[in-house]
VEXDREN-2710 file (C-alpha; in Angstrom, 1 decimal):
% VEXDREN-2710
k/r/px/py/pz
1/UNK/126.9/-2.9/-62.2
2/UNK/123.1/-4.1/-63.1
3/UNK/122.0/-4.2/-66.4
4/UNK/119.3/-1.3/-66.8
5/UNK/117.3/-3.1/-68.9
6/UNK/116.9/-6.0/-66.7
7/UNK/116.0/-3.9/-63.8
8/UNK/113.2/-2.2/-66.1
9/UNK/111.9/-5.8/-67.1
10/UNK/111.7/-7.0/-63.7
11/UNK/110.1/-3.9/-62.6
12/UNK/107.5/-4.3/-64.9
13/UNK/106.7/-7.8/-63.8
14/UNK/109.5/-10.2/-63.9
15/UNK/110.1/-9.8/-60.1
16/UNK/106.6/-10.9/-59.6
17/UNK/106.8/-14.1/-61.9
18/UNK/108.4/-16.6/-59.4
19/UNK/105.5/-16.7/-56.7
20/UNK/102.1/-14.9/-57.3
21/UNK/100.3/-17.6/-54.3
22/UNK/99.5/-16.0/-50.9
23/UNK/97.9/-12.6/-52.1
24/UNK/94.9/-12.6/-49.8
25/UNK/93.8/-9.4/-48.6
26/UNK/92.0/-9.9/-45.5
27/UNK/93.1/-9.3/-42.3
28/UNK/92.4/-12.1/-39.7
29/UNK/92.3/-12.0/-35.6
30/UNK/94.5/-14.6/-34.2
31/UNK/96.8/-14.9/-31.6
32/UNK/100.0/-12.6/-31.7
33/UNK/103.0/-15.1/-31.1
34/UNK/105.0/-11.7/-30.0
35/UNK/102.8/-11.1/-26.9
36/UNK/100.3/-14.5/-26.7
37/UNK/97.5/-12.0/-26.9
38/UNK/94.7/-12.0/-29.2
39/UNK/94.9/-9.2/-31.7
40/UNK/94.7/-8.0/-35.3
41/UNK/97.6/-9.5/-37.7
42/UNK/98.9/-8.2/-41.0
43/UNK/97.6/-9.0/-44.5
44/UNK/99.7/-11.6/-46.5
45/UNK/101.0/-11.1/-49.7
46/UNK/103.4/-12.5/-52.2
47/UNK/104.9/-15.5/-50.3
48/UNK/102.7/-15.0/-47.2
49/UNK/104.8/-12.1/-46.6
50/UNK/103.0/-9.4/-44.3
51/UNK/101.5/-6.2/-45.6
52/UNK/99.9/-3.3/-44.0
53/UNK/96.7/-3.1/-46.3
54/UNK/94.5/-4.7/-44.2
55/UNK/91.7/-5.0/-47.5
56/UNK/89.1/-3.1/-45.4
57/UNK/89.8/0.6/-45.4
58/UNK/92.4/0.4/-42.9
59/UNK/96.1/-0.3/-42.7
60/UNK/98.7/-1.9/-39.9
61/UNK/102.0/-0.4/-39.4
62/UNK/104.4/-1.2/-40.9
63/UNK/104.0/0.1/-44.4
64/UNK/107.0/-1.5/-45.4
65/UNK/108.2/-4.3/-43.1
66/UNK/112.1/-5.0/-42.7
67/UNK/115.2/-2.9/-43.2
68/UNK/113.7/0.3/-44.7
69/UNK/115.3/3.2/-42.6
70/UNK/115.6/6.7/-43.1
71/UNK/112.3/7.1/-45.3
72/UNK/112.8/9.6/-47.9
73/UNK/109.5/10.3/-49.8
74/UNK/108.2/12.5/-52.7
75/UNK/105.2/13.6/-54.2
76/UNK/104.9/13.7/-57.6
77/UNK/101.3/14.6/-58.5
78/UNK/99.1/11.5/-58.1
79/UNK/102.2/9.4/-57.7
80/UNK/104.6/8.9/-54.6
81/UNK/108.2/7.9/-54.5
82/UNK/110.3/7.0/-51.6
83/UNK/113.8/5.2/-50.9
84/UNK/115.7/4.3/-47.9
85/UNK/119.3/4.1/-46.7
86/UNK/121.1/1.0/-48.1
87/UNK/124.2/1.1/-46.4
88/UNK/126.6/-1.3/-47.8
89/UNK/124.2/-3.2/-50.1
90/UNK/124.2/-3.0/-53.6
91/UNK/122.9/-2.4/-56.2
92/UNK/121.3/0.5/-53.8
93/UNK/118.4/3.1/-53.3
94/UNK/115.9/1.2/-54.9
95/UNK/112.9/3.5/-55.8
96/UNK/109.9/2.4/-54.6
97/UNK/106.0/3.6/-56.2
98/UNK/102.9/4.2/-54.4
99/UNK/99.4/6.0/-55.3
100/UNK/98.1/5.7/-51.8
101/UNK/101.0/5.5/-49.4
102/UNK/100.0/1.8/-48.0
103/UNK/100.7/-0.4/-51.1
104/UNK/104.1/-0.3/-52.2
105/UNK/105.8/-1.4/-55.5
106/UNK/109.5/-1.3/-56.5
107/UNK/110.9/0.3/-59.7
108/UNK/114.4/-0.6/-59.4
109/UNK/117.6/0.8/-58.2
110/UNK/119.0/4.2/-58.8
111/UNK/122.7/3.6/-57.6
112/UNK/124.8/1.0/-59.1
113/UNK/128.2/2.5/-58.3
114/UNK/130.1/1.8/-55.0
115/UNK/130.9/5.0/-53.1
116/UNK/130.6/3.9/-49.6
117/UNK/128.1/2.9/-47.0
118/UNK/124.8/5.1/-47.9
119/UNK/123.0/6.6/-45.2
120/UNK/119.7/8.9/-45.1
121/UNK/119.2/10.1/-48.7
122/UNK/117.1/12.8/-49.8
123/UNK/115.0/12.3/-53.1
124/UNK/113.4/15.3/-54.8
125/UNK/112.0/16.9/-57.7
126/UNK/113.0/20.3/-58.8
127/UNK/111.9/21.7/-62.1
128/UNK/111.1/18.6/-63.7
129/UNK/114.3/16.6/-63.1
130/UNK/115.1/14.3/-60.1
131/UNK/117.7/14.3/-57.8
132/UNK/118.8/12.0/-54.8
133/UNK/121.5/13.4/-52.5
134/UNK/123.2/10.7/-50.9
135/UNK/125.3/11.0/-47.6
136/UNK/127.9/8.1/-47.2
137/UNK/130.7/6.9/-44.8
138/UNK/133.8/5.5/-46.2
139/UNK/134.6/8.1/-47.8
140/UNK/132.7/10.7/-45.5
141/UNK/131.0/12.8/-47.8
142/UNK/127.5/13.5/-49.7
143/UNK/126.9/13.2/-53.2
144/UNK/124.4/13.8/-55.7
145/UNK/122.8/11.7/-58.5
146/UNK/120.1/13.1/-61.0
147/UNK/117.8/11.8/-63.9
148/UNK/115.2/13.2/-65.9
149/UNK/112.8/9.9/-65.6
150/UNK/112.5/8.4/-62.4
151/UNK/112.9/5.0/-63.9
152/UNK/116.2/6.3/-64.9
153/UNK/119.4/6.2/-66.2
154/UNK/120.6/8.0/-63.3
155/UNK/123.7/10.1/-63.6
156/UNK/127.0/9.1/-62.2
157/UNK/127.7/10.3/-58.7
158/UNK/129.1/13.8/-57.7
159/UNK/130.9/14.1/-54.7
160/UNK/129.7/17.4/-53.3
161/UNK/132.9/17.4/-50.7
162/UNK/131.0/17.1/-47.3
163/UNK/132.9/15.3/-44.9
164/UNK/131.2/16.4/-41.8
165/UNK/127.7/16.1/-42.2
166/UNK/125.1/13.7/-43.0
167/UNK/121.4/13.5/-43.5
168/UNK/120.7/16.2/-45.8
169/UNK/117.3/17.9/-46.3
170/UNK/116.6/19.6/-49.5
171/UNK/115.0/22.9/-49.4
172/UNK/113.9/25.8/-51.7
173/UNK/113.5/29.0/-50.4
174/UNK/111.0/31.8/-50.9
175/UNK/113.7/33.6/-53.0
176/UNK/114.3/30.4/-55.2
177/UNK/117.4/29.3/-53.7
178/UNK/118.5/25.7/-53.1
179/UNK/119.5/24.5/-50.0
180/UNK/120.7/21.4/-48.0
181/UNK/119.8/21.4/-44.2
182/UNK/122.2/19.2/-42.5
183/UNK/122.9/17.2/-39.3
184/UNK/123.6/19.2/-36.4
185/UNK/121.6/22.1/-37.2
186/UNK/123.9/23.3/-40.3
187/UNK/122.8/24.1/-43.8
188/UNK/124.7/24.5/-47.0
189/UNK/123.7/26.5/-50.3
190/UNK/123.3/24.7/-53.5
191/UNK/123.9/26.0/-56.9
192/UNK/120.6/26.6/-59.1
193/UNK/121.4/22.9/-61.1
194/UNK/121.8/21.5/-57.5
195/UNK/125.1/19.8/-58.7
196/UNK/127.6/21.6/-56.2
197/UNK/127.6/23.6/-53.4
198/UNK/128.2/27.2/-52.9
199/UNK/130.3/27.9/-49.8
200/UNK/130.7/26.3/-46.8
201/UNK/128.1/24.7/-43.9
202/UNK/126.7/27.3/-41.7
203/UNK/124.9/26.7/-38.5
204/UNK/121.3/27.7/-38.5
205/UNK/119.2/26.0/-35.9
206/UNK/119.6/25.1/-32.2
207/UNK/117.2/22.2/-31.7
208/UNK/114.8/21.8/-28.9
209/UNK/116.2/19.5/-26.2
210/UNK/114.8/17.1/-24.2
211/UNK/114.5/17.1/-20.1
212/UNK/118.3/16.0/-19.1
213/UNK/116.9/12.8/-17.0
214/UNK/115.6/11.3/-20.2
215/UNK/116.8/7.9/-21.3
216/UNK/118.6/8.4/-24.7
217/UNK/121.3/7.1/-26.9
218/UNK/122.8/11.0/-27.3
219/UNK/121.4/14.3/-28.9
220/UNK/122.6/13.8/-32.2
221/UNK/120.2/16.2/-34.1
222/UNK/120.1/14.8/-37.6
223/UNK/117.6/13.8/-40.4
224/UNK/116.2/17.8/-40.7
225/UNK/113.1/17.8/-43.5
226/UNK/112.0/21.0/-44.7
227/UNK/108.3/21.1/-45.8
228/UNK/106.5/24.5/-46.8
229/UNK/102.8/24.5/-45.9
230/UNK/101.0/28.1/-45.5
231/UNK/102.7/31.2/-44.1
232/UNK/105.9/28.8/-43.0
233/UNK/108.6/26.4/-43.4
234/UNK/108.6/23.8/-41.0
235/UNK/111.8/21.6/-40.2
236/UNK/111.0/18.5/-38.5
237/UNK/114.3/16.8/-37.0
238/UNK/115.2/13.7/-35.2
239/UNK/117.2/13.9/-31.9
240/UNK/118.1/11.4/-29.2
241/UNK/120.2/8.9/-31.3
242/UNK/118.4/6.5/-33.7
243/UNK/118.9/3.1/-31.8
244/UNK/120.3/2.5/-28.1
245/UNK/117.3/2.5/-25.8
246/UNK/113.9/2.4/-27.2
247/UNK/113.3/5.4/-25.7
248/UNK/115.6/7.4/-27.3
249/UNK/114.7/8.6/-30.9
250/UNK/112.0/11.0/-31.4
251/UNK/110.9/13.5/-33.9
252/UNK/110.7/17.4/-33.3
253/UNK/109.7/20.6/-35.2
254/UNK/110.3/24.1/-35.9
255/UNK/108.9/26.9/-37.9
256/UNK/110.1/30.2/-39.6
257/UNK/108.6/32.3/-42.1
258/UNK/111.8/32.6/-44.1
259/UNK/114.1/30.1/-45.1
260/UNK/116.9/32.1/-43.7
261/UNK/115.1/31.9/-40.4
262/UNK/115.2/32.1/-37.4
263/UNK/113.5/28.9/-36.4
264/UNK/111.2/28.8/-33.8
265/UNK/110.4/25.5/-31.9
266/UNK/107.3/23.7/-31.4
267/UNK/105.7/24.3/-27.8
268/UNK/104.6/20.3/-28.0
269/UNK/107.7/19.0/-28.5
270/UNK/108.4/15.9/-29.2
271/UNK/105.9/15.2/-31.4
272/UNK/106.7/11.6/-31.4
273/UNK/108.4/9.4/-28.9
274/UNK/108.8/5.8/-27.4
275/UNK/107.9/6.3/-24.1
276/UNK/108.3/2.9/-22.6
277/UNK/109.7/-0.5/-23.9
278/UNK/106.1/-1.9/-23.9
279/UNK/105.3/-0.2/-26.9
280/UNK/104.9/-1.7/-30.1
281/UNK/107.3/0.3/-32.0
282/UNK/110.9/1.4/-30.6
283/UNK/113.1/4.5/-31.5
284/UNK/110.7/6.0/-33.7
285/UNK/112.0/8.9/-35.6
286/UNK/113.5/10.7/-38.8
287/UNK/110.1/11.8/-40.1
288/UNK/109.0/13.5/-43.3
289/UNK/105.8/15.2/-43.8
290/UNK/104.3/14.5/-46.9
291/UNK/100.3/15.7/-48.7
292/UNK/98.1/12.7/-49.1
293/UNK/96.0/11.7/-52.1
294/UNK/92.8/13.7/-51.0
295/UNK/94.9/16.9/-49.6
296/UNK/95.2/15.4/-46.0
297/UNK/98.8/15.2/-44.2
298/UNK/100.9/12.3/-43.1
299/UNK/104.4/11.7/-41.6
300/UNK/106.5/8.8/-43.0
301/UNK/109.2/7.6/-40.2
302/UNK/110.8/4.8/-39.0
303/UNK/111.1/2.5/-35.8
304/UNK/112.1/-0.8/-34.5
305/UNK/109.9/-3.4/-33.6
306/UNK/109.1/-4.3/-30.3
307/UNK/111.8/-7.6/-29.8
308/UNK/113.1/-7.9/-33.4
309/UNK/116.0/-5.3/-33.6
310/UNK/117.2/-7.9/-35.9
311/UNK/114.7/-6.8/-38.6
312/UNK/116.2/-3.5/-38.8
313/UNK/114.4/-0.1/-38.8
314/UNK/110.9/-0.4/-40.3
315/UNK/108.7/2.2/-42.3
316/UNK/105.8/3.3/-40.7
317/UNK/103.0/5.8/-41.6
318/UNK/101.1/8.2/-39.3
319/UNK/98.3/10.9/-39.7
320/UNK/99.0/14.3/-38.5
321/UNK/96.7/17.3/-38.1
322/UNK/97.2/20.8/-38.3
323/UNK/96.3/22.9/-35.5
324/UNK/94.8/26.1/-35.0
325/UNK/98.2/27.7/-34.1
326/UNK/99.7/26.7/-37.2
327/UNK/101.5/23.6/-35.8
328/UNK/101.0/20.0/-36.5
329/UNK/100.4/16.9/-34.1
330/UNK/100.1/13.2/-35.0
331/UNK/97.5/11.4/-34.5
332/UNK/98.6/7.5/-34.8
333/UNK/99.4/7.2/-31.0
334/UNK/101.9/4.3/-30.6
335/UNK/101.0/2.6/-33.8
336/UNK/100.0/-0.5/-32.5
337/UNK/96.5/-0.2/-33.9
338/UNK/94.8/-0.1/-37.4
339/UNK/94.4/3.5/-38.9
340/UNK/92.1/4.2/-41.8
341/UNK/93.8/4.5/-45.0
342/UNK/94.8/7.9/-46.6
343/UNK/91.4/8.9/-48.5
344/UNK/91.3/9.5/-52.6
345/UNK/94.6/7.0/-53.4
346/UNK/94.3/4.3/-55.7
347/UNK/96.1/0.9/-55.6
348/UNK/98.6/0.7/-58.1
349/UNK/99.3/-3.2/-57.9
350/UNK/99.8/-5.9/-55.0
351/UNK/102.3/-4.3/-52.6
352/UNK/105.7/-5.4/-52.6
353/UNK/107.3/-8.2/-54.3
354/UNK/108.0/-12.1/-54.2
355/UNK/111.2/-13.3/-52.8
356/UNK/110.8/-16.8/-54.1
357/UNK/112.5/-16.6/-57.4
358/UNK/113.1/-19.1/-60.3
359/UNK/116.1/-17.4/-61.6
360/UNK/114.5/-16.5/-65.3
361/UNK/115.9/-13.3/-64.9
362/UNK/118.7/-11.9/-62.5
363/UNK/116.6/-9.7/-60.4
364/UNK/119.9/-7.5/-58.6
365/UNK/118.6/-4.2/-56.9
366/UNK/115.3/-4.7/-56.1
367/UNK/115.6/-8.3/-54.8
368/UNK/119.2/-9.3/-54.5
369/UNK/121.8/-7.3/-52.9
370/UNK/125.9/-8.0/-52.7
371/UNK/127.2/-6.8/-49.4
372/UNK/130.2/-4.6/-49.9
373/UNK/131.2/-5.5/-53.7
374/UNK/134.0/-5.1/-55.4
375/UNK/134.0/-2.9/-58.9
376/UNK/133.5/-6.3/-60.7
377/UNK/130.9/-8.0/-58.7
378/UNK/128.3/-7.8/-61.2
379/UNK/130.2/-10.3/-63.4
380/UNK/130.3/-12.6/-61.0
381/UNK/126.4/-13.7/-61.2
382/UNK/124.3/-14.5/-64.1
383/UNK/121.0/-16.3/-64.7
384/UNK/121.6/-19.1/-66.9
385/UNK/118.7/-22.3/-67.9
386/UNK/116.9/-21.1/-64.6
387/UNK/119.8/-21.4/-62.5
388/UNK/121.8/-18.4/-60.5
389/UNK/125.2/-18.9/-61.3
390/UNK/127.6/-17.3/-59.0
391/UNK/131.4/-17.2/-59.6
392/UNK/133.0/-18.3/-56.0
393/UNK/135.0/-15.5/-54.0
394/UNK/136.9/-15.3/-51.1
395/UNK/136.8/-18.4/-48.8
396/UNK/133.7/-17.9/-46.3
397/UNK/130.8/-15.3/-46.0
398/UNK/133.0/-13.0/-44.6
399/UNK/134.7/-12.5/-47.9
400/UNK/132.7/-13.8/-50.4
401/UNK/130.2/-10.6/-50.8
402/UNK/127.1/-12.7/-50.3
403/UNK/123.6/-12.1/-52.3
404/UNK/121.1/-10.8/-49.8
405/UNK/117.6/-10.0/-49.5
406/UNK/115.4/-8.1/-46.7
407/UNK/112.5/-10.5/-45.4
408/UNK/110.3/-8.4/-43.0
409/UNK/108.6/-11.0/-41.2
410/UNK/109.4/-12.2/-37.7
411/UNK/109.2/-16.1/-38.8
412/UNK/110.5/-17.3/-42.5
413/UNK/111.5/-20.1/-44.2
414/UNK/114.0/-20.2/-47.3
415/UNK/115.5/-23.2/-49.3
416/UNK/117.3/-23.5/-52.3
417/UNK/118.9/-26.5/-54.4
418/UNK/122.8/-26.0/-54.3
419/UNK/125.4/-27.2/-56.7
420/UNK/129.0/-26.8/-56.5
421/UNK/132.3/-27.2/-58.6
422/UNK/135.1/-28.8/-57.5
423/UNK/137.0/-27.0/-54.8
424/UNK/133.9/-24.7/-54.5
425/UNK/131.9/-23.8/-51.0
426/UNK/128.3/-22.7/-50.9
427/UNK/125.2/-22.4/-48.8
428/UNK/122.4/-20.5/-47.2
429/UNK/123.1/-17.7/-44.7
430/UNK/121.3/-15.4/-42.2
431/UNK/123.7/-12.5/-42.6
432/UNK/124.3/-9.2/-40.7
433/UNK/127.7/-7.9/-41.6
434/UNK/131.2/-9.7/-42.2
435/UNK/131.7/-10.1/-38.6
436/UNK/128.3/-11.4/-37.5
437/UNK/126.5/-14.1/-39.4
438/UNK/125.3/-17.8/-39.3
439/UNK/124.7/-20.4/-41.8
440/UNK/124.9/-23.8/-43.3
441/UNK/127.6/-24.3/-46.5
442/UNK/129.1/-27.6/-47.9
443/UNK/131.7/-28.7/-50.3
444/UNK/132.0/-31.9/-51.9
445/UNK/132.9/-33.8/-48.7
446/UNK/132.0/-31.7/-45.5
447/UNK/129.2/-29.2/-44.2
448/UNK/130.6/-26.0/-42.8
449/UNK/128.6/-24.3/-40.3
450/UNK/128.9/-20.9/-39.3
451/UNK/127.8/-19.0/-36.1
452/UNK/128.8/-15.6/-34.8
453/UNK/130.5/-14.8/-37.9
454/UNK/132.9/-17.7/-37.4
455/UNK/133.4/-21.1/-38.5
456/UNK/132.4/-23.6/-36.0
457/UNK/132.1/-27.1/-37.4
458/UNK/132.8/-29.5/-40.3
459/UNK/130.6/-32.6/-40.0
460/UNK/130.6/-34.8/-43.0
461/UNK/128.4/-34.3/-45.7
462/UNK/126.6/-37.2/-47.0
463/UNK/125.1/-35.5/-50.2
464/UNK/128.3/-34.9/-52.0
465/UNK/128.5/-31.9/-54.5
466/UNK/124.7/-31.6/-54.7
467/UNK/121.6/-31.0/-52.2
468/UNK/118.6/-29.1/-51.3
469/UNK/119.1/-26.9/-48.2
470/UNK/116.4/-25.2/-46.0
471/UNK/116.7/-22.5/-43.5
472/UNK/114.0/-21.6/-41.1
473/UNK/114.1/-18.6/-38.7
474/UNK/111.1/-18.7/-36.2
475/UNK/111.0/-15.8/-34.3
476/UNK/115.0/-15.9/-33.7
477/UNK/115.3/-19.6/-33.3
478/UNK/117.1/-21.1/-36.3
479/UNK/117.1/-24.6/-37.8
480/UNK/118.7/-26.5/-41.1
481/UNK/117.6/-29.0/-42.9
482/UNK/119.0/-30.9/-45.8
483/UNK/118.0/-33.2/-48.6
484/UNK/119.6/-35.7/-51.1
485/UNK/116.4/-36.2/-52.9
486/UNK/115.4/-32.4/-53.9
487/UNK/113.1/-32.1/-51.0
488/UNK/111.2/-35.3/-50.9
489/UNK/112.7/-36.1/-47.6
490/UNK/114.5/-33.8/-45.1
491/UNK/117.2/-34.6/-42.6
492/UNK/117.3/-31.8/-39.3
493/UNK/121.0/-30.5/-39.2
494/UNK/122.3/-31.0/-35.6
495/UNK/123.0/-27.4/-34.7
496/UNK/120.1/-25.2/-33.8
497/UNK/120.6/-21.2/-33.1
498/UNK/119.6/-18.3/-31.5
499/UNK/120.0/-15.1/-33.0
500/UNK/118.2/-12.9/-31.8
501/UNK/121.3/-10.4/-30.6
502/UNK/122.5/-10.3/-34.4
503/UNK/121.9/-6.6/-34.3
504/UNK/122.9/-2.9/-34.2
505/UNK/122.8/-2.7/-30.6
506/UNK/125.3/-5.5/-30.3
507/UNK/127.4/-5.0/-33.5
508/UNK/126.8/-1.3/-34.5
509/UNK/126.1/-0.7/-38.2
510/UNK/122.5/0.0/-38.4
511/UNK/121.6/-2.9/-40.4
512/UNK/119.8/-6.1/-40.2
513/UNK/119.6/-9.6/-40.5
514/UNK/118.9/-10.7/-43.9
515/UNK/118.4/-14.0/-45.5
516/UNK/121.0/-15.1/-48.7
517/UNK/123.1/-17.1/-50.2
518/UNK/126.9/-17.4/-50.7
519/UNK/129.4/-18.9/-53.3
520/UNK/133.0/-19.4/-51.7
521/UNK/136.6/-21.2/-52.9
522/UNK/136.7/-22.3/-56.6
523/UNK/134.7/-22.0/-59.7
524/UNK/131.0/-21.5/-59.6
525/UNK/127.9/-22.3/-57.4
526/UNK/124.3/-23.0/-59.1
527/UNK/121.3/-22.2/-57.2
528/UNK/118.1/-23.4/-58.5
529/UNK/114.4/-23.1/-57.1
530/UNK/114.5/-20.6/-54.2
531/UNK/111.6/-20.5/-52.2
532/UNK/110.9/-17.9/-49.4
533/UNK/107.9/-18.5/-47.6
534/UNK/106.5/-16.3/-44.2
535/UNK/105.5/-18.4/-41.3
536/UNK/102.7/-17.7/-38.9
END
C-alpha cells in the first residue's frame, strides 16, 4: 500500500520538513486548564505539540501522547524500538526509535497489507532477526511478519491460526525453546524459526485475582510479557479490563525459575492500579519491563488521561526497583509529577514529528493512515505539485476511508485549503470510527455537516468549489471557520459541537478521536497547506 522508498525518505527527514517551529525544550509553570490549578505543563515540540522531555533532566508523562496503546518495546543494544496497536488504521504498526526512552522518532510502518483490526502486537529480536507477532480481529487470529533490518522490508504476514487468543508475548526458555504466551494464562510453542506454531495452546497460569468488591470492567487476563532477569522469568500481565471504570485496569506479576512453570504470584500485586477517578491517569496497565541505558529498569504501559477518553490510551513510562526478595515495584506513583529521566541515554533527535504538511511527499504510515482501507486504497492518494490529491470514494466519511492523524494534545486547531471537482464532496473531520464522527464538508453549492456519525444539515455554501477550512477542538468544544480568501478573513460556521462522548466507553473499539480529511462523491479533491497547531 505504501512505497518503501517514500517511507524511508520521510523517516529520514521529510516528515519534519513541513514545520520546524515550536521546538523549544523548556517547560513552564502555568495554569493547568484541566484542573484550574497551578502546575507543571509539558514542553513543546513540533507544531506546539506536547512532549515529555522537560529539558532539565526530568520528563512528564505521557512519553507518547495520543492513541499509543498496548506498547511493545524492544531493547536492541543502545537502541530502543516500540510499536503499538493500530487497529483499523493502515499503513500500520509504525516503528518508533529512541536512545533515552523519552524522546521517540518514527521510522515507518511495518504493516502495509490490511489483515484485520490489529490488537496488542509483540516486537522482538531473536538471533539477529526482527519479528512482529500480530493478533487481529476480523479475522480472529494471530500473524507473524519478520525483517532482517528494523527499517524493513518486512515480510508478508504468515497466519499462525490462533483464533481464540490475543496479546502474544514472545519468550525464549532456558532450553532455547520459543513460545508465545497468550491471553487467559495460556501459551503455545513456536517453531525454531518463529514462523509457525507447534501443537495447540495450553493453560499454564492462573492469574492473581483482585478482591471481589473492586470496581473493574472484568477479569480479562491479557497482555502477558515475559522478561528474564537474574534467576527468574517474570510474567507481567494485565487484569481488570482495559477500559470501562477508571479503576479497572491493573498490572500484576508472577515469576518462575523455568519457562515451563510453575508460576508464583507476586505478594505485592497489583503493582499498578488506578485507585480513584481523581488520579491523573486512568485504567493503567499492559506493562512491559525494559532495561534502561544505564542498567536501571523501567516499565512501559498505557493509560487514559483523566477526562480525555477521546485521546485513547497513551504510552507511559514508570521507573521500577528490584527488591531484596527478587521482586520489583513501580516507583512513579500516579505518574502525575515529573520524574528523573533514565540515565545514560542520548537524544537521537527531536521527539515526534510535525503534523503540519506541505504535501511535498506522501507521508503515509508514520503520519497519515487510511481507516479500514480497501486493497487498492493506496492508489487513491498522491502528492502532486504541493497538493494531496485524493480520489473520491463513497458518499460520506462513513464509507470514504478517510485519511487520519494521531493528535495527542487536549486542544488543537487544524486547517487546510480544499478544492473539489464537479460532483465531489470533501472536508475536515474529527473521526472515531465509521459510526461516530463529526466534521464539515462541502460540494459546489452546499456545506454538509456531520455530527454523531450522521449528516445533520446542508446550508448554502458561498465559496463554491474552493475554500480554506479550519477546525478547532478546544478541550472537546469544536468550532468550524471557513475562508474564501485563503485565510485572510474567516467566518465562523453556525454550528458548534461538544465531543467528550466520542470514545470507547460509548462506542467501543478502543480507538481515539482523530483529526483528518475525506473525499467522497466523484472526481478528486485537492488538499494544500495543511497546518496543525496545538493550543495552550
